[in-house]
TIVEXMI-114969 format. One record per residue: residue in three letters; x, z, y of N, C-alpha, C in turn. Coordinates in steps of 0.2 Angstrom, whole numbers, plus 5000, padded with zeros to 4 digits. Layout:
# TIVEXMI-114969
ALAXZYXZYXZY;...
This chain:
# TIVEXMI-114969
MET500450004994500050005000500450005006;LYS501050025006501450035012501549965015;LYS501749915011501849845014501149815016;THR500649835013499949805015499849835022;PHE499849895023499649925030500149915035;PHE500749895033501249875038501049815042;LEU500749765038500449705041499949715046;LEU499549765046498949775050499049765057;PRO499549805060499649795068499849725070;LEU500249685065500349625067499749575067;VAL499349585062498749545061498249565067;MET498249625069497849645075498049605081;SER498749605082498949565088498849495088;LEU498849465082498749395081498049375081;ALA497549415080496849405079496549365085;PRO496649385091496349345097496649275097;ALA497249265096497549195096497249155090;ALA497149185085496949145079496249125080;TRP495849165083495149155083494949105089;ALA495449105095495349065100495348995098;ALA495048945101494948875099495148835105;PRO495748835108495948785113495948715110;THR495848665114495848595111496448565113;VAL496748535108497348485109497048415109;ILE497248385115497048315116497648275114;SER497548225109498148185108497948115105;GLY498348075105498248005103498747955102;THR498647895102499147845102498947785107;ALA499547765110499447705115499747645111;LEU499447585111499647525108499647475113;ASP500147425112500247365117499847305114;GLY499247295117498847235115499247175116;SER499647165120499947105122500547095117;GLN500747145113501247135108501047155101;ASN500447125099500247135093500047205091;SER499847245096499647315095500247355092;GLN500847335095501447385093501447445098;PRO501747505095501747565099501947555106;LEU501647585111501847575118502247645120;ALA502847635120503347695121503447705129;ASP503547765130503847785137503247765142;ALA502647775141502147765146501847835148;THR501647835154501347895157500547895156;VAL500347945153499647945151499348005155;GLN498747995159498448045163497848065160;LEU497648125160497048155158496648175164;VAL496048135165495748145171494948165170;ARG494748195175494048215175493648175180;PRO493248135179492848095184492448135188;LYS492448115195492148155200491648105203;ASP491248125208490748085212491148035216;LYS490847975217491047925221491747895219;GLY491747895212492347855209493047895210;VAL493047955212493647995213493748035206;ASN494448025204494548065198495048125199;GLU494948175196495348235196495848235190;VAL496548225192497048225186497148295184;VAL496948305177497048375174497648385171;ALA498048335168498648345165498948275164;LYS499648275163500048215162500448215156;ALA500548165152501048165146501348095146;ARG501948095142502248035141502248015133;THR502147945132502147925125502847925122;ASN502947945116503547935112503747865110;SER504247865106504447795103503847765098;LEU503447805096502847785091502247775095;GLY502247785102501647775106501247835106;LYS501447895103501047955102501147995109;PHE500548025111500548075116500148135115;SER500248185118499848245117499848285124;PHE499248315125499148365131499148435128;PRO499448485132499448555129498748575128;ALA498748625123498048655121497748695126;LYS497148685127496848715133496048725132;ASP495748775134495048785134494748745140;TYR494448685138494148645143493448665144;GLY493148645149492448665151491948635146;GLY491448675145490948665140490548595141;LYS490548575147490248515149490648455151;ASP491348465150491848425153491748355149;LEU491848305153491948235150492648205153;LEU493148205149493848185151494048115148;MET494448085152494648015150495448015150;ALA495647985145496447965145496547895148;VAL497047895153497047835157497847815157;ILE497947755156498647725157498547665162;ASN498947675168498947615172499547575171;ARG499347505170499847455169499847395173;GLU500247395177500347335182499647325186;GLY499447385188498847385193498147385190;PHE498147395183497447405180497447465176;ASP496947505176496847565172496447545166;TYR496847565160496547565153496347635151;ILE495647635150495347705149495047715142;SER495147775140494747795133494547865134;VAL493947875131493647945132494047985127;ALA494248045130494648095127494348155124;TYR493848175128493448245127492748235129;ASP492348255125491648255126491348325125;GLY491548375130491348445129490548455129;GLY490248415133489448425134489048385129;SER489448345124489148305119488648245123;THR488948225129488548175133488548115129;LEU489048095126489148025122488848035115;LYS488848095112488648105106487848095105;GLN487548115111486848105111486648025110;VAL487047985112486947915111487347885105;GLY487547925100487847905094488547885095;ILE488947905100489647895100490047965099;ASP490347965094490748025093491448025095;VAL491748075099492348075102492848125098;ASN493348105095493848145092494448155097;PRO494548215100495048225104495748225101;GLN495848225095496448215092496648145089;LYS496148105091496248035089496047985095;VAL496347995100496247955106496647885106;ASP496347835105496647765105496647735112;LEU497247715114497247675121497547605119;LEU497247555121497447485120497647465127;VAL498247445128498547425134498747355134;PHE498647315140498847245140499247225146;ASP499647175145500047145151499447125156;THR499647115162499147085167499547015170;THR499046975172499346915175498846895181;THR499146855186498746825191498746745190;LYS498946725185498946655183498346645178;PRO497946585179497346575175497546575168;VAL497046605164497046615157496446575154;PRO496446565147495946525144495246565144;LEU494746545148494146585148493546535146;ASP493046565143492446525142491846575143;PHE491246545143490646575144490246575137;GLN490246635134489846645128489146625129;VAL488846655134488146645136488046645143;HIS487646595145487546585152486746575153;HIS486446625156485746635156485446625163;LEU485046575164484746565171484046585171;ALA483846635174483146655174482846635181;ILE482246605180481946575186481246615187;ASP481046625193480446665195480146635201;SER479546605201479246565206478946615211;ASN478946595218478546625223478346575228;PRO477846595233477646545237478146505241;LYS478746535242479246505246479746465242;GLY479746475235480246445231480446475225;LEU481046475223481246505216481746565218;HIS481646615214482146675214482546665207;CYS483146655208483546645202484046705200;ILE484146715194484646765192485046735186;GLU485746735187486146715182486546765179;ARG486546765172486846825168487346785164;ILE487946805164488546765161488946815157;VAL489146805151489546845147490246805146;ILE490746825149491446795149491846815144;HIS492246765141492746785136493446765138;ASN493846805137494646795139494946795132;HIS495146735130495446725124496246735124;SER496546765129497246775130497346845128;SER497946865128498146935127498346975133;GLN498146945139498246975145497646985149;THR497647035154497147055158497247005164;PHE496746965166496746925171496546955178;LEU496946965182496847005189496546955194;GLY496546895193496346845198496946815202;GLU496746755204497246715208497146705215;GLY497646695219497546695226497546765230;PRO497546765236497446825240496846865239;ARG496246825237495646865236495546875228;LYS496046865224496046875217495346855214;VAL495246785214494746755211494846755203;THR494346775200494446775192493946725189;ILE493346715193492846665190492646625196;LYS492646555195492346515200491646495198;LEU491246485203490546475202490246415206;ASN489846375202489446325206488746345207;VAL488646375213487946395215487546335218;PRO486946325217486546265219486546265227;LYS486546195229486546185237485946215239;GLY485946245245485346275248485246345246;ALA485646375241485446445239485646485245;LYS485246545245485346595251485246665247;ASN485446715251485346785249485746785242;VAL486346755242486746765236487046835235;LYS486946865230487246935230487346955222;LEU487847005222488047025215487547085213;ASP487347085207486947145204487347205205;PRO487047265207487447325208487747355201;LYS487447335196487647355189488347335188;ILE488647285191489247255189489847295192;GLY489647345196490147395199490647365204;GLU491247375203491747355208491947285209;GLY491547235206491647165207491447145214;LYS491747085216491547055223491346985222;LEU490846965226490646895226490646865233;PHE490946805234491146785240491146705240;GLN491046675246491146605247491846585247;THR492046525244492746505245492646435248;ALA493246405249493246335252492846285248;ASP492746295242492446235238491846265234;GLY491546325236491046355232490946425233;TRP490946465227490846535227491446565222;GLY491646625223492146655218491946725217;PHE492146745211491946815209492646845207;SER492746915210493346945209493247015205;LYS493447015199493547075195493947065189;PRO494447105187494847095182494447075175;VAL494747025172494447005165494847025160;THR494647075156495047095150495047055144;PRO495547055140495547015134494947035129;ASP494746985125494147005120494347065116;SER495047065114495247115109495147185112;TYR495147195119495047255122494347295120;GLY493847245118493247275116492747295121;VAL492847275127492347285133492147225135;SER491447215136491147155138491247145145;ASN491447075147491547055153490947015156;ALA490547055160489847025162489847005169;LEU489446955171489346945178488546925179;ILE488246965184487546955185487546945193;PHE487246885195487146885202486446845203;SER486146845209485546815211485546775217;TYR485046735218484946695224484246665225;ASP484146645231483446615232483546535234;VAL483146495231483146425233482346405236;ASP482346385242481646365245481446305242;TRP480746295242480446235240480546185246;PRO480646115245480746075251480146075256;THR480246065262479746075268479246015267;SER479445955264479045905263479145865257;GLY478645835254478745795248478545845242;PRO478745825236478545865230478945925230;LYS478645985228478946045227479346045221;THR479946025222480446025217481146045219;VAL481446095216482146115218482646085212;ASP483246075215483746045210484246105209;LEU484346125202484846175200485346145196;SER485446075197486046045194486646065196;HIS487146065191487846085193488346065188;LYS488946065189489546055184489746115181;THR489846115175490146175172490846185173;VAL491046245176491746255177492146275171;TYR491746315166492146335160491746315154;PRO492046305148491746285142491146335141;THR490646315139490046355138489746355131;LYS489646405127489446405120488646395120;PHE488346435125487546435125487346445132;PHE486946395134486646395140485846385139;PHE485446435143484746425143484446445150;VAL483846415151483446425157482846465154;ALA482646525157482146565155481646575160;ARG480946585159480446605163479946635159;THR479546685163479046715160478446675159;THR477946695155477346655153476946645160;GLU477046695164476646685171476846625174;ASP477446595173477746535176477746475171;LYS477246475166477246425161477046355165;GLY476746365171476546305174477146265177;LEU477746305178478346265181478546215176;LYS478846155178479046105174479846095175;VAL480146115169480846115169481046045166;THR481446005170481645935168482445945167;ALA482645935161483445935160483545895153;PRO483845835154483945795148484345825142;LYS484745875144485245905139484945965136;LEU484345995139484046055136483446035132;SER483346085127482746085123482046085127;ALA481546065123480846075126480646145127;ASP480146155130479946225131479846265124;THR480146325123480046355117479946435119;GLU479546465116479446545117479946575112;ALA480346625115480846665111480946725114;PRO481146775110481346845113482046835116;VAL482146865122482746865126482946935128;PRO483546955126483847025128483947025135;ILE483547075139483647085146483647155147;ASP484247175150484347255152484147295146;GLY484447275140484447315134483747305130;GLN483247265132482647255129482547185127;SER482147175122481947105120481347085123;GLN481347035127480747015131480546945129;MET479946925128479746855127479746815133;ARG480046755132480146705138480046635135;ILE479946595140479946525139480646495140;VAL480946465135481646445136481746375135;ASN482246345139482546275138483246285137;SER483546265131484246295129484646235126;LEU485246245126485746205123486346245120;GLY486446235113486946275110486646335107;ALA487146385105486846445101487446495103;PRO487146565103487646615105488046625098;MET488746635100489246645094489646715095;MET489846745090490246805091490946785094;PRO491246825098491946815101492446785096;ASP492446805090493046785086492846725081;ALA492246695083492046635079492446575082;GLU492446525078492846465080492446435086;PRO492846415091492546395097492146325096;THR491446335097491046275097490646275104;ASN490846235108490546235115490046185115;ALA489446205118488946155119489046115125;LEU489446145130489546115136490346125138;PRO490746065138491446075140491446085147;ALA492046105149492146115156492146045160;GLY491746045166491745985169491145945168;ALA490745965163490145935161489545935166;ALA489245885167488645885172488045905169;LEU487745955172487045975169486545965174;ASP486045925172485545905177484945945175;ILE484745985180484146035180483746025186;LYS483046005185482646005191481946045189;VAL481746085194481146135192480646115197;ALA480046095195479446075199478946125199;ALA478646135205478146195206477546175202;SER477146225200476546225196476046195201;LEU475546155198474946135202474446185202;THR474446235198473946295198474346355201;PRO473946405204474246465206474546505200;LYS475046545202475346585197474946645196;VAL474746655189474246715187474546745181;ALA474446805180474646845174474246815168;THR474646805163474346775157474046825153;PRO473446815150473146865146473446875139;ALA473246925136473546935129473446875125;ALA473946865120473946815115473346815111;ALA473046765109472446765105472646785098;PRO472146815094472346835087472546775083;GLY473146785079473346735075474046705078;THR474146715084474746685087475346725085;VAL475246795083475746835080475446865074;ALA475946885069475646915063475446985065;ASP474746995066474547065067474147095061;SER474247065056473947095050474347065044;GLY474247105038474647075032475447085034;GLN475847065029476547075030476947005028;PRO477346975033477746915031478346935026;MET478646885024479246895020479846925024;LEU479946985023480547015026481147025022;GLU481747025024482347035020482847075024;TYR483247115021483847145025484447095024;GLN484647075029485247035029485847085028;ALA485847145031486347195030486047265031;HIS486247305026486047375027486647415026;HIS486847455032487447495032487247565033;VAL487547605028487447675029488147705030;ALA488147735036488747765039488647845037;ILE489147875034489147945032489747985035;LYS489548045038490148085041489948155039;SER490548185036490448255034490448305040;THR490048355040489948405045490048475041;GLY490048525045490148595042489648615037;THR489048585038488448605033488248545029;GLY488448485029488248435025488548365027;LEU488048315028488148245030487748225036;ASN488048195040487648155045487648085043;CYS487048055043486947985040486647935046;ILE486947885047486647835052486547765048;GLU485947745048485847685044485647625049;ARG486047575049485947515053485747455048;ILE485147425050484847375046484747315051;VAL484947255048484847185051484247155047;VAL483647145050483047125047482947045048;LEU482747015043482646945043481846935042;ASN481546895047480846875046480846805044;HIS480646785038480646715036480046675038;SER479546715041478946675043479046645050;ASP478546605052478646575059478246615064;THR478046675063477646715068478046785069;THR477946815074478146875076477746935072;PHE478046975068477647025065477547085069;THR476947105071476847155075476647225072;GLY476547215065476447285061475747285059;VAL475647335054474947345051474747415052;GLY474047425052473847495053473847515060;LYS473547575061473447595068474147615071;ASP474647625067475347635070475747575070;LYS475547515069475847455069476547455065;VAL476447475059477047485055477347415053;THR477947405054478347345052478847355046;LEU479147415046479647425040479547495037;PHE479447495031479447555027480147575025;LEU480247645025480847675024480847715018;ASP481347725014481447775009482047815011;ILE481747875014482247925017482447975011;PRO483047995010483148045005482848115006;PRO482548145000482248205001482748255004;GLY482448305008482848355012483148325018;ALA483048265020483348245027482948275032;LYS483348295038483048325043483348295050;ASN483048305055483348275062483248205062;LEU482748175058482648105058482548075065;LYS482848025068482747995074483047925075;MET482647895079482847825081483447825086;ASP483847775085484447765090484147745097;PRO484247775102483947755109484147685111;LYS484647655108484847585110484347535107;ILE483947555102483347515100482747525104;LYS482647475108482047485113481447465110;GLY480847495111480247475109480147495102;ALA480547535099480447555092480347625091;LYS479947645086479847715085479747735077;ILE479947795075479847815068479147845067;VAL478847825062478147855061478147885054;LYS477747945054477647975047477047935044;THR477147915037476547885034476347935028;SER475847915024475547955019476047965014;ASP476547925013477047925007477747925009;GLY477847935016478547935018478647925025;TRP479147875027479247865034479247785035;ALA479147765041479147695043479347685050;ILE479447625052479647605058479147555061;SER479047565068478547525071478947485077;LYS479047425076479447375080479247305079;PRO479047265083478947195082479547165079;ILE479447125074480047085071479947005072;THR480346975076480246905078480546865072;PRO480346805072480546755067481346745067;MET481646725062482346705062482446645066;SER481946595067481946535071482046555078;ALA481946615080482046635087482746645089;GLY483146655084483846655085484146725088;ILE483646775088483846845090483946895084;ARG484446925084484546975078484047035079;GLU483647045074483247105074483547165070;ALA483747215074484047275071483747335072;VAL483747385067483547455068484147495066;ILE484147555070484647605069484347675069;PHE484447715064484147775064484647825061;SER484547895062485047935059484647995056;TYR484948035052484648105049485248145047;ASP485148205045485648255042485348275036;LEU485848285031485748315025486148375023;ASP485948435022486348485020486648485013;TRP487248515013487448535006486948575002;PRO486848574996486448614993486648694993;SER487248704994487548774994488148774999;MET488248825002488848835006489448845001;LEU489348854995489948864990490348804990;PRO491048814991491448754991491448704986;TRP491248734980491148684974490448654973;ALA490048664978489348644977489148594983;LYS489648554985489548504990489348434988;LYS488748424987488548354984487848344986;VAL487748284989487048264991486848194987;ASP486248184986485948124983485648074988;LEU485948014989485647964993485347914989;SER485147924983484847874979484147854982;HIS483947794981483347764983483147704980;LYS482547684981482347614979482347564985;THR482547504984482647454989481947434990;LEU481647434996480947414998480947344999;TYR481547315001481547245003482147215000;PRO482147144998482747114996483347125001;THR483847134998484447155002485047105001;GLN485347075006485847025004486547065004;PHE486647115008487247155008487147225010;PHE487347275005487247345006487947375006;PHE488047425010488747455010488647525013;VAL489047575010489147635013489847635016;ALA489847665022490547665026490647735028;ARG491347755028491547815031492247805034;THR492447845039493047845042493647875038;GLU494247855040494847885036494847965036;GLU494547995041494448065041494048095035;ASP493648055033493248075027493448045021;LYS494048025020494247995014494248045008;GLY494148105009494048155004493348155001;LEU492948125004492248115002492248074996;GLU491848084990491848044984491148014984;VAL491147944984490547904984490447884977;THR489947904973489847884966489147834966;SER489247774964488647734963488847674958;PRO488547664952488747614948488747544950;LYS488247534955488147464958488647444963;LEU488947494966489347484972490147474970;SER490547444974491247434973491647494974;PRO492247494971492647554973492847554980;ASP493147614982493347614989493847564991;SER493747534997494147485000494047485007;GLN494647465011494647465018494447395021;ALA493947395026493747335029493547345036;PRO493547295040493347305047492547295047;VAL492247345051491547345051491347345058;PRO490847295060490647295067490147345069;ILE490347385074489947445076489947445084;ASP489347445086489247445094489747395097;GLY489747335094490047275097490847275096;LYS491147325092491847325091491947325083;ASP492447295081492647305074493047365073;GLU492847405068493247465067493347475059;THR493947495057494147495050493747555047;ARG493447545041493147595038493247595030;ILE493147645027493247645019492547625017;ILE492447575013491747555011491647545004;ASN491047555002490847544995490247494995;SER490247434992489747384994489547344988;ILE488947304989488747254985488447194989;GLY488547134986488347074990488847054995;ALA488547015000488946995005488446965011;PRO488646975017488246955022488146875022;MET487546845022487446775022487246745028;MET487346775034487246745040486546715041;GLY486046745037485346725038485146665034;GLN485646645030485446585026484846595021;THR484446545020483946555015484146525008;GLY483746545003483946524997484446564993;ALA484846604996485346644993484946704989;ALA485246714983484946774979485146834982;PRO484646884983484846944986485346984981;ALA485747034984486147074980485747124977;LEU485247154980484747204978484047174979;ALA483647164973482947144973482547204976;ALA481947184978481447234981481247274975;GLY481247344975481047384970481547414965;GLN482147384967482747404962483047474964;GLN483147514959483447584960484147574961;LEU484347614967485147614969485347684968;ASP485647704963485947774962486547784966;LEU486547834970487047844975487147924977;THR487747954975487848024977488448024981;VAL488548074985489148084989489348154989;SER489948174987490148234986490848254989;ARG490948314990491648334993491948374988;PRO492448344984492748384979493148444982;VAL493248494978493648554980494448534979;SER494848544984495548534983495848584978;SER496448564975496748604970497048664974;THR497248654981497548704985497048764986;PHE496348744986495848794987495848834981;TRP495848804975495848844969496448894968;GLY496948874970497548914970497448974975;PHE497148964981497049014986496449064983;ALA495949034980495449074977495749124972;GLY496149104968496549144963496849204967;MET497249184972497549234976497049284979;THR496449264981495949304984495749354979;VAL495549334973495349374968495849424966;ALA496449404966496949454964497049504970;LEU496949484976496949544981496349584980;CYS495749554978495149604977495349654972;LEU495649634967495849674961496349724963;PHE496849704967497449744969497349794974;LEU496949784979496849834984496549894982;PRO495949894979495649954977496049994972;LEU496449964967496850004963497450034966;ALA497749994971498250024974498050084979;MET497450084981497150134986497050194981;LEU496750184975496550244971497050274967;LYS497650244966498150264962498550324966;PRO498550384963498850444966499550434967;ARG499850454972500550454973500950514969;ARG501550504967501850554964502150604969;SER502150664968502550704973503250704973;PRO503550714978504350704979504650744973;GLU504350804972504750844967504750814960;LYS504150784958504050754951504350684950;SER504450654956504650584955505450584955;GLY505650524952506350524952506750514958;SER506350484963506650474970506050474975;ALA506250494981505750504986505450434988;GLY504850434989504550374992504350314987;ASN504450334980504350284975503550284973;PHE503250234975502450234974502350194967;SER502850174963502750134957502250074958;GLU502350044964501849984965502149924962;PRO501649894958501849824955502049774960;PRO502549734958502749684963502149634965;TYR502049624972501449584974501449514971;GLY502049484971502049414969501849414961;ALA502149464957501949464950501249464949;LEU500949514953500149524952499849454953;VAL499949424958499649354960499749304954;SER500349304952500449254947500149264940;GLU499949334939499549344933498849314933;GLN498549304938497949274939497949194937;THR497549174932497549104931496849074931;TYR496749014934496048984935496148914933;THR495548894930495448824928495148784934;SER495448734936495048694942494348674940;GLY493948694944493248674943492848734941;ALA493148794938492748844936492648894942;PRO492048924942491848964948492249034947;PHE492349064952492649134951492149184954;SER492249244951491749304953492149354956;PRO491949384962492249444965492049504962;GLN492049514955491949574952492649594948;SER492849654949493449674946493349684939;GLY493849694935493749704928493549774926;PHE493549824932493349894931492549904933;GLY492249844934491549854936491449874943;THR491949874947491849894954491549834958;ASP491049844962490749794966491149774972;LEU491449714972491949694977491649624980;ALA491049624981490749564984491049554991;LEU491249494993491549484999491149495005;SER491349515010490949525017490949445019;SER490449445024490349375027490949355031;ALA491349395034491949385038492449355033;SER492549385027492949365022492749295019;ARG492149285018491949215015492049165021;ASP491949175027492049125032492749105032;LEU493149155032493949145032494149105026;ILE493849115020494049075014493749005015;GLN493148995018492948925019493348895024;LYS493548925030494048895035494648875032;ILE494948915027495648895024495548835019;ALA494948835016494848785011494748715015;ASP494348715021494248655025494948635028;LEU495348685030496048665033496448635027;ASP496448655021496848625016496548555015;ASP495948545015495648475014495948435020;GLU495948455026496148415031496848395031;ARG497248445028497948435027498048375021;GLU497748385016497748335011497548265013;ALA497048265018496848205020497248175026;GLY497748215028498248185033497948195040;GLN497448235041497148245047497448295052;ILE497948335049498248385053498948385052;GLY499348405057500048405056500348465052;GLU500948465049501148515045501248585049;GLU501548575055501648635059500948665061;GLU500548635064499848665065499548695059;TYR499548655053499248675047499548745045;GLN500248755045500548815043500348875048;SER500348855054500248905059499548935058;ARG499048895058498348915057498148945051;ARG498448925045498348945039498649015038;SER499249025041499549095041499149145045;ALA498949125051498549175055497849185051;TRP497549135048496949155045497049195038;LYS497549185035497749215029497849295030;LYS498249305036498349375038497649405040;LEU497249375043496549395045496149415039;LEU496249375034495849385027496149445024;ILE496749455024497049515021496849575024;GLU496749575031496549635035495849645033;SER495449585033494749595031494549625025;LEU494949605020494849635013495149705013;GLY495649725017495849795017495349835020;SER495149815026494649855030493949865026;GLN493849815021493249815017493249865012;GLN493849885010493849935005493850005008;ASP493950015014493950075018493250105018;HIS492750065017492050085018491750105011;
């Protein structure tokens, strides 16, 4: 007992430090202009955004030869949102570093302060290869003429950030129709500037490379008056300055009386158009098709192409269009629906799994399916038993989750494939482990497929590589890029089938009604069982050592001899088989049930061991935290026996 109680003052002095939880913010900076090689010797600032675009610098760090950086551990504010920033050649490259108030988590974005990635690029003032992925011209009539809004998505195919050329740093040149007035930039574009040049209009705002993962968008508006004499027709013709993959003119059904004449564009077609995050029905005249940034360039309009567009006024007054007559959309029954892709993202938490399901739905009919029943149900769901906190992702506008007599469903109009708009649903839920015991961490995600599915996969991050996914129909663990929120992120996946890009006639990987057995577990590490053995040994050792009488100095061979068995030998006598549960009962029938504090510490150390095996924590931090928690556990067990 002498050596045990000698540790108590030291443990008491370490307890506050061991329990405090200051946050270490660290990450890696990569040079995107050099094939994502480590960016060495760069200054990284940790900043707190303030009002009116002012940032408060909280700390600074330098990257090492491997591009690694770290800010000292600190207790940041509970509602802090902090950014890591590297300024390179006049441009700030930013990544979220700390989300104390869970501001971003509420919209499905998780921030790991120990894995902050910063991708940095060279800058240039010389022109780089640009194109327009989408060029959307929205027209709206009024008694005086047309109000026009142009929305453009720009792609920079180089590995440099284009800062603009000339003294005004022009990045995008624009052909605005003659006679346009009230030309102005949409305030959502932020710090960009729109101005007249010697030969037209220019836009000034840095354009980052596609690989940076941030959309380069431009939105501006203007008015064009009807002629004072002759036919009420305005000319929106122009020459394309940049190659364009998809161009379309759109108007509401209130303006269906407008006549759009453009030889290169399609005839009037009704289609859903994404506007300000929502899908809205419009009458469109289009050329080309939207493509992903990494697709082979197929331009509907090359640079310098003449695009003739004339818009004639309606002969009848503009009035609101009444609701569509029955039969123009599928308002009863159910069309042929199919899942092009069904992605289940899993993430371990302290109590179980957080699951996010992302589904791309194909409607093979020629009508928009608005749902069945009073709740307008369009998609039925098979949610695992025990799921809680079921909710729709806020990015999916106009959708809601409804409870049905036999489960859950989604209410959201599903447009036909022919409309060319991806119909996606995203929802999340939580599943608890069946027990907090470390060896009972397993959940069942098995379900029946309700719709034919071309591609199904389960994905998890490298941090969760310790999770074990068991499913006879799915592939073994493999790493692959997964598109998430517009960016490709590497994940560990288990899959069946392949995405078919909406092709018809391909056999689904999973037929409707097919059973998909799927379990996810978190095996206990061998380190944990070794530690569990030590804990039981301590439970046996401490009470015996306390109860054993000391010999008096007169009867003992030497003063101070307590005949205490060697500590290390006692621990080594306890043997356990991996996977077998242990019981905190001594061989003498003494009730040694662990206190809640002891159980919490055992769980903390087990989780820490898992993090170390998964490579999620450095050796120095691992040893420091484990040593502190181990001493606290010894103290907890010792104080437990005093009562």
